Backbone as a chain_set.jsonl record, in Angstrom:
{"seq": "PIPSLAPAKTRNSILRAAESFIGTPYIYGGTSSKGLDCSGLVFMVFKEATGQNVPRTVATLGRWVLVIPRKALTAGDLVFFDLQAAGSEKGVDSVLSSSTIAAADHVGIYTGEGRFLHAASAGSQTGVIGNSLSEQAWSRRFLFAGRVVSASAVSGLAIEGAVLGILNGEALVGSGAPELELRGAGLGAAVSLPVFN", "coords": {"N": [[0.809, -1.213, 0.0], [0.211, 2.385, -0.328], [2.286, 4.203, 1.686], [1.319, 6.016, 4.61], [1.434, 8.612, 6.94], [-0.731, 9.531, 8.229], [-3.143, 7.741, 7.936], [-5.982, 7.628, 8.33], [-6.823, 10.224, 7.785], [-5.964, 10.431, 5.127], [-7.594, 8.457, 3.96], [-10.106, 9.628, 4.388], [-9.842, 11.812, 2.677], [-9.754, 10.441, 0.273], [-12.381, 9.401, 0.176], [-13.883, 11.788, 0.085], [-12.985, 12.836, -2.369], [-13.873, 10.791, -4.089], [-16.664, 10.978, -3.733], [-17.083, 13.444, -4.879], [-17.195, 12.92, -7.545], [-19.597, 11.69, -8.029], [-22.331, 11.064, -10.12], [-21.007, 11.713, -12.436], [-20.788, 11.104, -15.904], [-20.543, 7.866, -17.571], [-17.774, 7.035, -19.479], [-15.971, 5.128, -21.624], [-12.595, 4.616, -20.996], [-12.374, 7.121, -19.965], [-11.027, 9.875, -18.11], [-11.712, 12.182, -16.673], [-13.751, 14.903, -15.364], [-15.692, 15.021, -17.246], [-16.264, 12.492, -18.034], [-15.907, 9.096, -16.975], [-14.41, 5.842, -16.701], [-14.5, 2.731, -14.82], [-11.888, 2.154, -13.737], [-10.724, 4.534, -14.358], [-12.041, 6.262, -12.642], [-10.983, 5.39, -10.151], [-8.274, 5.988, -10.612], [-8.351, 8.828, -10.935], [-9.446, 9.646, -8.464], [-7.514, 8.773, -6.552], [-5.292, 10.188, -7.45], [-6.142, 12.816, -7.044], [-6.663, 12.788, -4.261], [-4.321, 11.813, -2.991], [-2.183, 12.652, -4.451], [-0.659, 10.893, -5.845], [-0.014, 8.638, -8.544], [-1.88, 5.792, -9.419], [-2.009, 2.452, -10.808], [-3.557, 2.368, -14.065], [-5.447, 0.619, -15.249], [-7.951, -1.965, -14.678], [-6.86, -4.545, -14.652], [-4.088, -4.102, -14.118], [-4.283, -2.76, -11.681], [-5.397, -4.779, -10.081], [-3.292, -6.592, -9.886], [-1.479, -5.022, -8.559], [-2.398, -4.032, -6.044], [-2.501, -4.64, -2.454], [-3.783, -7.593, -1.615], [-6.555, -8.219, 0.415], [-8.543, -9.758, 3.055], [-12.098, -9.928, 2.623], [-13.556, -9.286, 4.921], [-11.87, -7.525, 6.147], [-12.141, -5.104, 4.96], [-11.879, -1.592, 4.677], [-13.027, 1.757, 4.604], [-12.072, 3.352, 1.647], [-10.536, 1.351, 0.603], [-10.22, -0.93, -2.216], [-12.588, -2.676, -4.291], [-13.027, -5.568, -6.225], [-14.437, -7.014, -9.156], [-15.962, -9.608, -11.193], [-17.574, -9.109, -13.938], [-18.611, -10.831, -15.78], [-19.316, -13.071, -14.449], [-21.72, -15.437, -13.473], [-22.385, -17.189, -11.613], [-22.44, -18.468, -8.227], [-21.69, -16.572, -5.217], [-18.369, -15.387, -5.18], [-16.541, -14.327, -3.448], [-14.292, -15.356, -1.703], [-12.193, -15.83, 1.16], [-9.849, -17.132, 0.978], [-6.559, -18.068, -0.254], [-5.912, -16.365, -3.205], [-5.883, -17.261, -6.624], [-3.749, -16.541, -9.435], [-5.258, -16.557, -11.725], [-7.808, -15.958, -10.814], [-7.454, -13.336, -9.924], [-6.806, -12.231, -12.386], [-9.259, -12.41, -13.623], [-10.716, -10.225, -12.893], [-12.673, -7.537, -13.94], [-13.814, -5.2, -13.288], [-13.872, -2.44, -11.029], [-14.266, -0.874, -7.849], [-14.604, 1.71, -5.311], [-14.471, 1.187, -1.957], [-16.736, 2.393, 0.43], [-17.502, 2.031, 3.006], [-19.59, 0.384, 5.494], [-20.57, -1.718, 3.91], [-20.92, -0.648, 1.367], [-20.114, 0.737, -1.907], [-18.533, 2.918, -4.321], [-18.638, 3.359, -7.831], [-17.981, 3.398, -11.401], [-20.493, 2.818, -13.399], [-21.273, 1.035, -16.351], [-23.476, -0.083, -17.485], [-26.945, -1.008, -16.968], [-29.735, 0.068, -14.877], [-28.971, 2.541, -13.966], [-26.263, 4.57, -14.969], [-22.822, 5.673, -15.046], [-21.027, 7.379, -12.388], [-21.898, 5.92, -9.491], [-23.424, 4.694, -6.415], [-23.449, 1.509, -4.812], [-24.449, -1.53, -3.065], [-22.526, -4.101, -1.563], [-23.96, -6.261, -0.78], [-26.046, -6.549, -2.508], [-27.553, -8.792, -4.768], [-26.643, -8.918, -7.45], [-24.1, -7.851, -7.231], [-22.849, -9.235, -5.104], [-22.557, -11.833, -6.084], [-20.72, -11.462, -8.046], [-18.47, -10.482, -6.888], [-14.976, -10.561, -6.422], [-12.445, -10.049, -5.034], [-10.828, -8.059, -2.455], [-8.829, -5.09, -2.23], [-6.027, -3.318, -0.927], [-4.859, 0.008, -0.94], [-4.005, 2.304, 0.421], [-2.098, 2.407, 3.338], [-3.099, 0.667, 6.321], [-2.481, 1.58, 8.828], [-0.285, 3.972, 10.411], [2.083, 2.658, 10.855], [2.096, 0.494, 9.171], [3.82, -1.804, 7.231], [6.203, -1.159, 8.354], [9.39, -2.104, 9.385], [11.433, -3.346, 11.904], [14.629, -3.973, 13.044], [17.015, -5.532, 15.1], [20.238, -6.077, 16.637], [22.687, -7.738, 18.606], [26.073, -8.054, 19.095], [28.736, -10.074, 20.015], [32.098, -10.937, 20.498], [33.917, -13.527, 21.61], [36.792, -14.936, 23.153], [37.8, -17.945, 24.211], [39.728, -19.823, 26.442], [40.902, -22.699, 27.924], [42.418, -22.961, 31.079], [45.357, -24.605, 31.896], [45.589, -26.895, 34.421], [43.996, -25.517, 36.395], [41.46, -25.937, 35.412], [39.35, -24.225, 34.981], [37.594, -22.196, 32.678], [38.936, -19.438, 30.823], [37.713, -16.453, 29.794], [37.821, -14.066, 27.279], [36.803, -10.953, 26.23], [36.673, -9.913, 23.033], [35.513, -8.152, 21.318], [32.592, -6.102, 20.756], [29.286, -5.146, 19.796], [26.438, -3.144, 18.857], [23.503, -3.054, 16.889], [21.007, -1.569, 14.806], [18.134, -1.27, 12.717], [15.721, 0.414, 10.792], [13.05, 0.259, 8.581], [10.975, 1.31, 5.857], [8.511, 0.527, 3.373], [9.236, 1.335, -0.032], [7.796, 3.227, -2.59], [7.232, 3.88, -6.034]], "CA": [[0.0, 0.0, 0.0], [0.876, 3.68, -0.259], [2.459, 4.517, 3.1], [0.743, 7.286, 5.037], [1.61, 8.87, 8.36], [-2.073, 9.808, 8.755], [-4.003, 6.993, 7.022], [-7.402, 7.979, 8.465], [-6.993, 11.49, 7.063], [-5.826, 10.109, 3.7], [-8.797, 7.737, 3.542], [-11.191, 10.631, 4.316], [-9.617, 12.565, 1.434], [-10.155, 9.548, -0.826], [-13.846, 9.35, 0.136], [-14.375, 13.097, -0.39], [-12.698, 12.919, -3.8], [-14.771, 9.858, -4.781], [-18.024, 11.533, -3.704], [-17.156, 14.607, -5.773], [-17.417, 12.44, -8.912], [-20.921, 11.071, -8.158], [-23.118, 11.655, -11.196], [-20.196, 11.863, -13.647], [-21.188, 10.081, -16.884], [-19.603, 6.799, -17.921], [-17.133, 7.072, -20.801], [-14.884, 4.145, -21.646], [-11.291, 5.252, -21.104], [-12.453, 8.491, -19.466], [-10.275, 10.24, -16.912], [-11.973, 13.577, -16.33], [-15.112, 15.129, -14.873], [-16.608, 14.876, -18.392], [-16.618, 11.083, -18.136], [-14.965, 8.162, -16.361], [-14.731, 4.423, -16.581], [-14.302, 2.326, -13.417], [-10.505, 2.358, -13.302], [-10.477, 5.968, -14.477], [-12.518, 6.838, -11.378], [-9.975, 5.084, -9.13], [-7.076, 6.749, -10.952], [-8.574, 10.254, -10.649], [-9.673, 9.827, -7.027], [-6.256, 8.662, -5.823], [-4.423, 11.299, -7.856], [-6.64, 14.017, -6.365], [-6.611, 12.661, -2.799], [-2.988, 11.514, -2.468], [-1.142, 13.219, -5.302], [0.11, 9.809, -6.451], [-0.663, 7.864, -9.594], [-2.031, 4.344, -9.25], [-2.177, 1.864, -12.136], [-4.72, 2.92, -14.755], [-6.433, -0.368, -15.68], [-8.393, -2.93, -13.673], [-5.899, -5.657, -14.621], [-2.856, -3.713, -13.43], [-4.655, -2.478, -10.288], [-5.598, -6.061, -9.403], [-1.977, -7.186, -9.597], [-0.683, -4.067, -7.793], [-2.888, -3.817, -4.68], [-2.305, -5.657, -1.433], [-5.054, -8.308, -1.487], [-6.952, -8.362, 1.818], [-9.827, -10.467, 3.216], [-13.274, -9.065, 2.505], [-13.957, -8.826, 6.249], [-10.929, -6.484, 6.575], [-12.372, -3.881, 4.177], [-11.984, -0.299, 5.335], [-13.338, 2.803, 3.628], [-10.902, 3.758, 0.877], [-9.995, 0.172, -0.071], [-10.829, -1.216, -3.516], [-13.306, -3.941, -4.455], [-12.883, -6.04, -7.594], [-15.541, -7.868, -9.586], [-15.975, -10.253, -12.5], [-18.912, -8.816, -14.452], [-19.066, -11.955, -16.611], [-19.696, -14.172, -13.564], [-23.158, -15.623, -13.302], [-22.56, -18.227, -10.602], [-22.635, -18.07, -6.835], [-20.734, -15.597, -4.69], [-16.992, -15.85, -5.289], [-15.686, -13.58, -2.541], [-13.689, -16.197, -0.688], [-11.054, -15.213, 1.832], [-8.693, -18.013, 0.889], [-5.535, -17.552, -1.148], [-6.43, -16.191, -4.552], [-4.985, -17.653, -7.7], [-3.504, -15.468, -10.404], [-6.354, -16.555, -12.691], [-8.929, -15.247, -10.194], [-7.114, -11.915, -9.989], [-6.878, -11.844, -13.794], [-10.665, -12.382, -14.052], [-11.316, -8.945, -12.513], [-12.903, -6.617, -15.054], [-14.504, -4.017, -12.762], [-13.333, -2.046, -9.735], [-14.953, 0.214, -7.169], [-13.981, 2.211, -4.089], [-15.294, 0.856, -0.794], [-17.029, 3.604, 1.21], [-17.877, 1.636, 4.358], [-20.926, -0.164, 5.743], [-20.975, -2.604, 2.825], [-21.227, 0.103, 0.14], [-18.979, 1.15, -2.736], [-18.775, 3.796, -5.468], [-18.009, 2.854, -9.054], [-18.502, 3.95, -12.653], [-21.271, 1.749, -14.036], [-21.429, 1.207, -17.799], [-24.757, -0.662, -17.909], [-27.92, -1.138, -15.901], [-30.746, 1.126, -14.817], [-28.224, 3.783, -13.792], [-24.873, 4.499, -15.409], [-21.987, 6.739, -14.508], [-20.525, 7.143, -11.032], [-23.03, 5.675, -8.584], [-23.138, 3.843, -5.271], [-24.179, 0.253, -4.678], [-24.13, -2.322, -1.886], [-21.931, -5.409, -1.827], [-24.924, -7.301, -0.46], [-26.984, -6.735, -3.619], [-27.247, -10.074, -5.402], [-25.866, -8.718, -8.67], [-22.704, -7.567, -6.883], [-22.276, -10.267, -4.229], [-22.161, -13.018, -6.862], [-19.63, -11.092, -8.953], [-17.33, -10.029, -6.091], [-13.81, -11.437, -6.49], [-11.507, -9.828, -3.94], [-10.639, -6.682, -2.003], [-7.435, -4.683, -2.293], [-5.661, -2.131, -0.138], [-3.941, 0.931, -1.589], [-3.448, 3.141, 1.481], [-1.808, 1.595, 4.508], [-4.15, 0.646, 7.337], [-2.023, 2.376, 9.958], [0.956, 4.697, 10.134], [3.231, 1.76, 10.945], [1.989, -0.62, 8.234], [5.005, -1.954, 6.404], [7.389, -0.789, 9.118], [10.181, -3.245, 9.845], [12.473, -2.964, 12.853], [15.568, -5.075, 13.218], [18.055, -5.214, 16.072], [21.227, -7.137, 16.811], [23.769, -7.57, 19.58], [27.175, -8.885, 18.632], [29.844, -10.211, 20.952], [33.131, -11.874, 20.056], [34.618, -14.023, 22.798], [37.885, -15.871, 22.95], [37.862, -18.761, 25.416], [40.857, -20.757, 26.489], [40.946, -23.393, 29.22], [43.712, -22.887, 31.755], [45.879, -25.924, 32.261], [45.821, -27.05, 35.851], [42.866, -25.091, 37.235], [40.231, -26.471, 34.823], [38.338, -23.182, 34.789], [37.826, -21.488, 31.416], [39.211, -18.011, 30.873], [37.058, -15.829, 28.645], [38.296, -12.719, 26.963], [35.92, -10.252, 25.294], [37.53, -9.335, 21.993], [34.787, -7.082, 20.626], [31.14, -6.115, 20.952], [28.621, -4.097, 19.029], [24.982, -3.093, 18.777], [23.046, -2.557, 15.594], [19.553, -1.44, 14.649], [17.709, -0.77, 11.403], [14.297, 0.658, 10.617], [12.787, 0.461, 7.15], [9.603, 1.437, 5.35], [8.488, 0.192, 1.95], [9.393, 2.475, -0.942], [6.934, 3.109, -3.768], [7.449, 4.877, -7.077]], "C": [[0.845, 1.266, 0.0], [1.05, 4.005, 1.217], [1.88, 5.887, 3.426], [0.953, 7.439, 6.529], [0.277, 9.169, 9.03], [-3.09, 9.094, 7.859], [-5.476, 7.343, 7.126], [-7.706, 9.265, 7.696], [-6.92, 11.256, 5.549], [-7.073, 9.407, 3.184], [-10.0, 8.68, 3.465], [-11.064, 11.461, 3.054], [-10.04, 11.742, 0.224], [-11.676, 9.522, -0.95], [-14.426, 10.662, -0.368], [-14.164, 13.241, -1.897], [-13.644, 12.015, -4.59], [-16.187, 10.423, -4.852], [-18.17, 12.725, -4.635], [-17.427, 14.193, -7.219], [-18.793, 11.793, -9.092], [-21.719, 11.825, -9.224], [-22.332, 11.883, -12.474], [-20.578, 10.766, -14.63], [-20.106, 9.022, -17.109], [-19.089, 7.043, -19.333], [-15.964, 6.095, -20.736], [-13.558, 4.869, -21.871], [-11.249, 6.652, -20.529], [-11.678, 8.717, -18.192], [-10.462, 11.726, -16.592], [-13.403, 13.701, -15.812], [-16.136, 15.065, -15.999], [-17.05, 13.428, -18.568], [-15.511, 10.189, -17.621], [-15.391, 6.729, -16.612], [-14.329, 4.0, -15.169], [-12.877, 2.553, -12.943], [-10.083, 3.813, -13.451], [-10.929, 6.704, -13.22], [-11.471, 6.619, -10.282], [-8.717, 5.923, -9.363], [-7.235, 8.219, -10.56], [-8.731, 10.514, -9.152], [-8.348, 9.779, -6.268], [-5.274, 9.765, -6.204], [-4.83, 12.571, -7.12], [-6.422, 13.947, -4.855], [-5.204, 12.484, -2.244], [-1.861, 12.168, -3.259], [-0.296, 12.168, -5.99], [-0.706, 9.096, -7.517], [-0.727, 6.396, -9.192], [-2.175, 3.76, -10.652], [-3.525, 2.227, -12.755], [-5.787, 1.889, -15.13], [-6.804, -1.317, -14.543], [-7.365, -4.054, -13.531], [-4.642, -5.279, -13.856], [-3.131, -3.35, -11.974], [-4.762, -3.771, -9.491], [-4.294, -6.729, -9.028], [-1.158, -6.314, -8.65], [-1.106, -3.94, -6.331], [-2.433, -4.932, -3.743], [-3.66, -6.327, -1.232], [-5.333, -8.542, -0.005], [-8.243, -9.172, 1.898], [-10.987, -9.471, 3.134], [-13.683, -8.487, 3.864], [-13.04, -7.723, 6.779], [-11.139, -5.167, 5.838], [-12.547, -2.659, 5.066], [-12.264, 0.731, 4.252], [-12.061, 3.3, 2.973], [-10.204, 2.597, 0.213], [-10.718, -0.014, -1.403], [-11.522, -2.571, -3.501], [-13.302, -4.302, -5.936], [-13.963, -7.069, -7.917], [-15.238, -8.514, -10.927], [-17.386, -10.082, -13.039], [-19.468, -9.945, -15.313], [-19.569, -13.118, -15.758], [-21.207, -14.242, -13.429], [-23.448, -16.622, -12.188], [-22.788, -17.66, -9.22], [-21.529, -17.115, -6.408], [-19.321, -16.173, -4.676], [-16.091, -15.273, -4.223], [-15.123, -14.4, -1.405], [-12.492, -15.497, -0.084], [-9.84, -16.137, 1.833], [-7.676, -17.377, -0.069], [-6.093, -17.503, -2.559], [-5.398, -16.645, -5.573], [-4.799, -16.477, -8.646], [-4.614, -15.422, -11.442], [-7.593, -15.852, -12.136], [-8.676, -13.744, -10.251], [-7.239, -11.414, -11.428], [-8.318, -11.753, -14.299], [-11.336, -11.041, -13.732], [-11.45, -8.047, -13.741], [-13.67, -5.367, -14.618], [-13.973, -3.735, -11.366], [-14.154, -0.899, -9.171], [-14.195, 0.604, -5.916], [-14.926, 1.954, -2.928], [-15.479, 2.104, 0.063], [-17.438, 3.295, 2.645], [-19.293, 1.115, 4.421], [-21.465, -0.969, 4.562], [-21.265, -1.914, 1.5], [-19.949, 0.483, -0.611], [-19.451, 2.09, -3.833], [-18.029, 3.232, -6.664], [-18.618, 3.56, -10.252], [-19.169, 2.807, -13.411], [-21.474, 2.055, -15.515], [-22.771, 0.695, -18.303], [-25.681, -0.755, -16.705], [-28.894, 0.024, -15.905], [-30.13, 2.497, -14.598], [-26.804, 3.579, -14.282], [-24.126, 5.714, -14.88], [-21.553, 6.394, -13.098], [-21.699, 7.103, -10.068], [-22.552, 4.838, -7.396], [-24.003, 2.596, -5.295], [-23.742, -0.442, -3.396], [-23.524, -3.654, -2.299], [-22.916, -6.539, -1.546], [-25.979, -7.481, -1.55], [-26.571, -7.98, -4.392], [-26.365, -9.916, -6.639], [-24.39, -8.483, -8.368], [-22.091, -8.653, -6.013], [-21.835, -11.486, -5.031], [-21.034, -12.732, -7.842], [-18.372, -10.625, -8.213], [-16.199, -11.052, -6.168], [-12.89, -11.281, -5.282], [-11.454, -8.344, -3.596], [-9.15, -6.369, -2.03], [-7.189, -3.398, -1.531], [-4.634, -1.313, -0.901], [-3.25, 1.81, -0.552], [-3.263, 2.288, 2.717], [-2.901, 1.731, 5.561], [-3.778, 1.478, 8.555], [-0.698, 3.024, 9.598], [2.176, 3.791, 10.174], [3.111, 0.542, 10.041], [3.227, -0.645, 7.344], [6.29, -1.592, 7.11], [8.102, -2.051, 9.586], [11.288, -2.73, 10.754], [13.343, -4.187, 13.105], [16.62, -4.65, 14.222], [19.009, -6.376, 16.214], [22.218, -6.743, 17.893], [24.855, -8.542, 19.16], [28.26, -8.912, 19.699], [30.823, -11.236, 20.43], [33.952, -12.252, 21.287], [35.75, -14.95, 22.384], [38.037, -16.668, 24.249], [39.022, -19.734, 25.357], [40.879, -21.393, 27.873], [42.34, -23.286, 29.805], [44.134, -24.287, 32.183], [46.129, -25.937, 33.768], [44.615, -26.64, 36.671], [41.548, -25.643, 36.71], [39.143, -25.445, 34.584], [38.618, -22.443, 33.476], [38.113, -20.008, 31.664], [38.591, -17.409, 29.612], [37.565, -14.412, 28.479], [37.348, -12.113, 25.934], [36.796, -9.526, 24.29], [36.83, -8.203, 21.262], [33.302, -7.213, 20.864], [30.537, -4.998, 20.119], [27.115, -4.225, 19.11], [24.603, -2.572, 17.407], [21.534, -2.495, 15.563], [19.27, -0.899, 13.271], [16.205, -0.628, 11.399], [14.067, 0.886, 9.142], [11.302, 0.565, 6.889], [9.622, 1.043, 3.885], [8.61, 1.455, 1.107], [8.543, 2.228, -2.18], [7.287, 4.196, -4.762], [6.198, 5.667, -7.34]], "O": [[2.04, 1.229, 0.29], [0.058, 4.079, 1.943], [1.947, 6.807, 2.611], [0.688, 6.516, 7.299], [0.158, 9.076, 10.252], [-3.817, 9.744, 7.108], [-6.169, 7.358, 6.108], [-8.738, 9.367, 7.033], [-7.712, 11.811, 4.788], [-7.559, 9.718, 2.097], [-10.83, 8.544, 2.566], [-12.071, 11.784, 2.423], [-10.611, 12.27, -0.73], [-12.207, 9.611, -2.057], [-15.364, 10.655, -1.166], [-15.049, 13.707, -2.615], [-14.16, 12.415, -5.633], [-16.835, 10.36, -5.896], [-19.265, 12.991, -5.13], [-17.842, 15.019, -8.031], [-19.128, 11.383, -10.203], [-21.772, 13.055, -9.229], [-22.921, 12.215, -13.502], [-20.685, 9.604, -14.236], [-18.922, 9.256, -16.868], [-19.869, 7.234, -20.266], [-15.079, 6.227, -19.892], [-13.416, 5.641, -22.819], [-10.213, 7.314, -20.589], [-11.664, 7.869, -17.3], [-9.503, 12.433, -16.281], [-14.167, 12.735, -15.82], [-17.337, 15.055, -15.73], [-18.085, 13.162, -19.178], [-14.328, 10.477, -17.8], [-16.58, 6.433, -16.724], [-13.86, 4.834, -14.394], [-12.671, 3.092, -11.855], [-9.184, 4.274, -12.748], [-10.281, 7.655, -12.783], [-11.113, 7.556, -9.568], [-8.164, 6.498, -8.425], [-6.349, 8.79, -9.923], [-8.203, 11.498, -8.634], [-8.082, 10.644, -5.433], [-4.504, 10.225, -5.361], [-3.978, 13.314, -6.631], [-6.037, 14.941, -4.239], [-4.915, 12.951, -1.142], [-0.722, 12.231, -2.795], [0.686, 12.504, -6.651], [-1.926, 8.967, -7.407], [0.246, 5.833, -8.69], [-2.439, 4.503, -11.598], [-4.518, 2.375, -12.043], [-6.944, 2.265, -15.313], [-6.064, -1.455, -13.569], [-7.039, -4.465, -12.418], [-4.173, -6.056, -13.024], [-2.29, -3.608, -11.113], [-4.277, -3.854, -8.363], [-4.193, -7.362, -7.977], [-0.236, -6.81, -8.003], [-0.253, -3.757, -5.462], [-2.037, -6.013, -4.177], [-4.59, -5.696, -0.731], [-4.465, -9.003, 0.736], [-8.968, -9.265, 0.908], [-10.855, -8.314, 3.534], [-14.106, -7.334, 3.948], [-13.384, -7.054, 7.753], [-10.397, -4.21, 6.063], [-13.263, -2.69, 6.067], [-11.798, 0.598, 3.121], [-11.088, 3.627, 3.653], [-9.36, 2.809, -0.658], [-11.707, 0.664, -1.682], [-11.105, -3.492, -2.799], [-13.544, -3.452, -6.794], [-14.348, -7.879, -7.074], [-14.391, -8.05, -11.69], [-18.295, -10.816, -12.651], [-20.675, -10.005, -15.547], [-20.18, -14.049, -16.281], [-21.88, -13.221, -13.289], [-24.606, -16.875, -11.856], [-23.261, -16.536, -9.054], [-20.566, -16.883, -7.139], [-19.099, -17.296, -4.223], [-14.946, -15.71, -4.107], [-15.455, -14.153, -0.245], [-11.851, -14.67, -0.732], [-8.907, -15.937, 2.61], [-7.904, -16.298, -0.615], [-6.673, -18.474, -3.047], [-4.197, -16.437, -5.402], [-5.594, -15.537, -8.652], [-4.892, -14.357, -11.992], [-8.342, -15.225, -12.885], [-9.574, -12.971, -10.584], [-7.719, -10.306, -11.663], [-8.574, -11.087, -15.301], [-12.415, -10.756, -14.251], [-10.49, -7.823, -14.478], [-14.118, -4.577, -15.45], [-13.662, -4.655, -10.61], [-14.669, -0.061, -9.911], [-13.259, -0.082, -5.506], [-16.053, 2.448, -2.917], [-14.511, 2.792, 0.387], [-17.696, 4.215, 3.422], [-20.102, 1.364, 3.527], [-22.655, -0.914, 4.249], [-21.808, -2.542, 0.591], [-18.862, 0.543, -0.037], [-20.617, 2.067, -4.228], [-16.928, 2.697, -6.53], [-19.641, 4.236, -10.136], [-18.501, 1.947, -13.986], [-21.804, 3.181, -15.889], [-23.166, 1.002, -19.428], [-25.249, -0.6, -15.563], [-28.886, 0.858, -16.811], [-30.705, 3.508, -15.002], [-26.205, 2.532, -14.039], [-24.718, 6.65, -14.343], [-21.692, 5.252, -12.66], [-22.393, 8.097, -9.854], [-21.425, 4.343, -7.379], [-25.148, 2.628, -5.744], [-22.801, -0.014, -2.727], [-23.961, -4.264, -3.275], [-22.726, -7.657, -2.024], [-26.728, -8.457, -1.525], [-25.386, -8.2, -4.643], [-25.44, -10.701, -6.846], [-23.525, -8.868, -9.155], [-20.911, -8.965, -6.173], [-20.832, -12.113, -4.688], [-20.455, -13.659, -8.409], [-17.332, -10.4, -8.832], [-16.421, -12.252, -6.002], [-12.589, -12.254, -4.591], [-11.957, -7.495, -4.332], [-8.314, -7.259, -1.875], [-8.035, -2.505, -1.495], [-3.666, -1.851, -1.44], [-2.044, 2.037, -0.636], [-4.158, 1.537, 3.104], [-3.544, 2.775, 5.678], [-4.651, 2.017, 9.236], [-0.068, 2.667, 8.602], [3.206, 4.122, 9.585], [3.941, -0.363, 10.128], [3.623, 0.374, 6.779], [7.367, -1.705, 6.524], [7.472, -2.961, 10.125], [11.997, -1.786, 10.406], [12.846, -5.287, 13.347], [17.071, -3.505, 14.191], [18.65, -7.523, 15.948], [22.54, -5.568, 18.068], [24.585, -9.714, 18.899], [28.649, -7.866, 20.22], [30.416, -12.301, 19.966], [34.591, -11.408, 21.914], [35.659, -15.657, 21.381], [38.374, -16.093, 25.283], [39.257, -20.384, 24.338], [40.875, -20.688, 28.881], [43.331, -23.495, 29.106], [43.351, -25.043, 32.757], [46.814, -25.063, 34.3], [44.237, -27.374, 37.585], [40.603, -25.804, 37.483], [38.1, -25.784, 34.026], [39.767, -22.102, 33.197], [37.589, -19.411, 32.605], [38.916, -17.817, 28.497], [37.71, -13.667, 29.448], [37.119, -12.703, 24.878], [37.565, -8.635, 24.649], [37.493, -7.371, 20.644], [32.803, -8.304, 21.142], [31.21, -4.024, 19.782], [26.587, -5.298, 19.401], [25.307, -1.741, 16.834], [20.86, -3.285, 16.224], [20.073, -0.151, 12.715], [15.496, -1.469, 11.951], [14.813, 1.634, 8.509], [10.483, -0.013, 7.603], [10.643, 1.207, 3.216], [8.135, 2.52, 1.501], [8.572, 1.138, -2.75], [7.608, 5.318, -4.369], [6.197, 6.556, -8.192]]}, "num_chains": 1, "name": "protein.A"}
């Protein structure tokens, strides 16, 4: 995910940006207030809210996000669907295969309480609208959820520490007691955060 020192604030910015596009018409390949497609909506929202570019297509977004369990969804995360699916609900929380991720052909922005915003190309309403994940049409097409903005300020933080001591031990002849000599010692620490382009 995109690291953020204030993820709650960043996620609020994402939701405000997404809501500002409600009612924008659907245009395939669109990336402006004149018209958007589903991944164009995600691209514009994240550019406006975070100042960073995210991948532009559903396929590249699906491979780029940190896949999370559906139950871990937080407002500002992404939800991915297979619009060609006609079977039962697919939103399993098990390990996803690359073919399942590749099946994603629609993406939306999760807004909380089981709802999401997306740019719909067909149906009774088109353009940027809101829907519920519990609606049958969406629950049976849901594939997986993805995280773009870190869940907390320390997400991805790694801390490493080490203590080093070099001893030289030699048994004394006659007394039987070992003699230890400290030849060197050191402490080390490292802190790292993920780096994103």
